N, C-alpha and C positions, 0 to 999 in steps of 0.2 A: 397181202403178203402171205406166201405159203409158210407152213410150219418149218419146212426144210430151210427156206431162206432165212427165217428168223433164227433158227439154231446156227446156221452158218455165220450170220452176222454176230451172234453172241460169242461164238468161238473165236472169230476174228478180233473182237473187242478185247477178250481175255488175253489172247496172244500178243496183241499190240501193247496192252498194259504191261505184260511180263517183259517184253523186249525193252520198253521204256525203262522199267526199273533196272534191268540188267545193264543197260547203257549208263544209267545214273550211278549204279554201284561201281562199275568199272572206272567211271570218271571221278569216283570219290565225292559225289555230290550228296550222298545220304549217310555220311558219317561212318560209324563203326559197323553198320549193317553189312553183312556179307552179300555178294551178288546173288541174284535169283537162282542162277544155275547151281551154285553150291548148296543153296537151301533145298532145291529140288532133289539133288543127289542125296542129301541127308534124309529127305523125306522118303525116298525110295528105299534107303537102308532101314529106316524105322519100320517099314512094312514087313520086314523079316526079323525085327529085333524082338526077341521073346520077352524082355523085360517091358518094353513099351506096349506090346500087345497085351500083356498082363494088366498094365495100368488102363489100357482102353477097356478091357473087360470089366474092371472094377467100376469105372465111370458108367458104362452101359448098363451094368447090373443095377446100379442105384436109379438110373433113368427108367429102366423097364419096370422095376418093382414099384417105384413111386408113381409112375403113370398108371399101372394096373390098380393100385390102391385108390387112386384118384377116380378112375372110372367107376369102380364098384361102390364108391361112397358119393361122388358128386352127381352122378347121373340119377340114381334114386332120389337124392335130395332135390334135384331139379324137378323131377316128376312130382314130388310131393308138393313143392312150392307152386309149381305151375298148375296143379289141379285143385288145390285147396286154398282159396283166396285168403281165408282168415289166417292160415299159417304164413302165407307169403307176406301179408301186411305186417305181421308181428316180427318176422325175421328180416325183412327188407332193410330196416335201419342198420342192423348189425352187419349185414352183407355189404352195404354201401360204405360202412366204416372200415371193414377189414380189407376189402378188395384193393384199395389203392396202396396199402402198405407194401413197400418194396420188400421182396423176399430177402435180399442181402442184409437189410437192417435187422432182420430177425436172427442172423447167424449167431451172435453172442447168446441169445436166449435159447436157441436150439442146442448149442454146445453145453449150456448149463443144464438143460432138461435131459438131453441124451449125451451121456459121457462118451459113447462110441461115435466117432466121426461119421462112420458109414450110416448109422441110424439117423443122425442129425441131418445128413445130406438127403437121405430118402424122405425124411419129414418135410424138408423145405421143398423138395420136388413135388410132393403131395400137395402142399399148400399152394404152390404156384400153378400147378395144373388143374386144380380143382375149380378155379374161377372160370376159365373159358368153357369148361364142361358144364358147370352149373348154369351160367348165363345162357349158353347156346341151347341147353335142354329147355329152359324156361321160355326162351324166344321161340323155339320150335313148337312148343305146346300152344303158344298164343297164335301161331300161324295155321293151326289145324282148321280145316273147313268146318264151320259150325253146322252146315246143312248135313254133312255126313254124320255128325254126332246126333243131331236131332232125328235123323232117319233111323239110326240104331235105337234110340230111345223109343221111337214110335213102334219098333218091332219088339219092345220089351226087354232089351238088353240093359243090364246094370252098369254102374260106373266103372267097375273093374274090367268088364268085357269091352266097354267102349275104349278104355285106356289101352287094353291089349290089341284090340282088332283095328282101331282107327288112329288114336292119338300117338301111340308108340311108333307104328310104321311111318306115319307122317313126320314125326320128330326125328327119326333115325338119320336123315341127311344132315340136320343141324348138329346132332350129337357127333357124327363123323367129322364135321368141320371143327368142332370143339376139340376132338382128339387130335386133329392135325395141327391146330394152333398150339395145343399143349406140347406136342412132340417138338415143335420148333423152339420151345423154351426150356425143356428138360436139360438139354446138354449145357445151356448157358448157366443154368442155376447149379448143376452139379459141379462143373469145372470152377465156377466162381467160389463155391464153398470149399473145394479142395485147395484153391489158391490161398484163401484167407484162413481157413481152420486147419489145414493140413490133413494128415491121415496116413493110413498104411499104404495107400496106392491111389491111382487115378491120373487122368491127364493133367489135372491141376498140379498134383504133387510132382509129376514128371517135369512140368514147366518150372516149378520152384527149384528143383534139384539142377536143372540145366542152367537156370540163371545163376545159382550159387557157384557153378563150375565155370561161368563165363562162357557158356556154349550158346551163343546167340543163334547159330545155325540150327541147333537142335530145338531151341525154343521156337523159332519160326516154323520149322518142319512140323512139330507137334501141333502148333496152331493151324497149319494148313490141314493136317489130318482131322483136327477137331471141326473145322469148317466143312470139310468134305463129308464127314459123318453126318452133320446136321443137314447139309444139302441132300445127301442121299436118302436120309430118313424122311425128309419133307417130300421129296420126289416120289418115294415109295408110297406114302400115305395118300398123296395127291392122286396117283394113278389108281390106287385101290378105291378112293372116294368116287373118282369118275367112273370107274367100272361098275361099282355097286349101285351108285345113285345117279347115273346118267339121265334117268327119267326125270329127276328133280331138277337138274340143270336145264333140260329142254323145257320143262314147264315154267321155270323162272324166266327163261328167254321169251316164251310166248306171252307171259304176263307183262313183260316190259315192252 
C-alpha cells in the first residue's frame, strides 16, 4: 500500500468517526455533550483567542524547558552508566526502583518542594522525560560495534576519543528516539499537573475554568488542540529523526 493511500484511508477513518459522533450528538445519544460541529467551531475560535493562546504558551514553555533540562542531564548520565560498568551496576537498582513510579503520584511532593506551580510542573516533566533518554542512551551504547572500538584502541585512541568518535555517533539515533518518546509525554504530564495542581495558566487551567463555567464545548475544543499539539510535535520529531538518521533505519532494515 502506497503512503498516499494509507494517508487517504486515515483521513477517511477520522472523517467517518466525526460524522458518526455528529449524528449521535444530533440524535441525543451522547448525553450533554455538544455536537462535533459545535466543538470544531469553538476550536476554530480558540485559535485566535489571546487568552487561550497565552495558556498554550505557558504549557509549552514548561514542556520545552523540562525537555531541555532532561536532555542535558539524562544523556550524559546515560553515557556515564553505559561506559563505566561499575557505576552502572551500583546505580541500576535505584534506576529500576524510580523508573516505574508514576509522575502524577509525585505531584503532592513536587508542590511541597516547589511552591511555584510552574517550577513543580517543569520538575515533573524533567523526571518523566529523563527515563526514556537515559535508557535509550544506555541501550545505544550497548549496540555500538565492538570491532570499531577495538580498531580505535589498536590505533592508540583513548576512551574519551573512542566515545566521541565512535560511541556517541552510533548512539545518536537511539538518543533521538528517546527525545521523540519524551516529547510525546511532556504535554500529558504538563496538562495533568495543571489540572490537579492549578497555577497561573496553562491548558489544564483553561480546562478547569471551562468546566467551572459549564462550557463543555470549550473543554472539548481545548482537548482537541492539546491532542493536535502532541500529534504535531511527534510528527515533527519523527520527520527530523528520519531525515537525520535515515542511514540507521536502513542499516536496521538490512540487519533484520
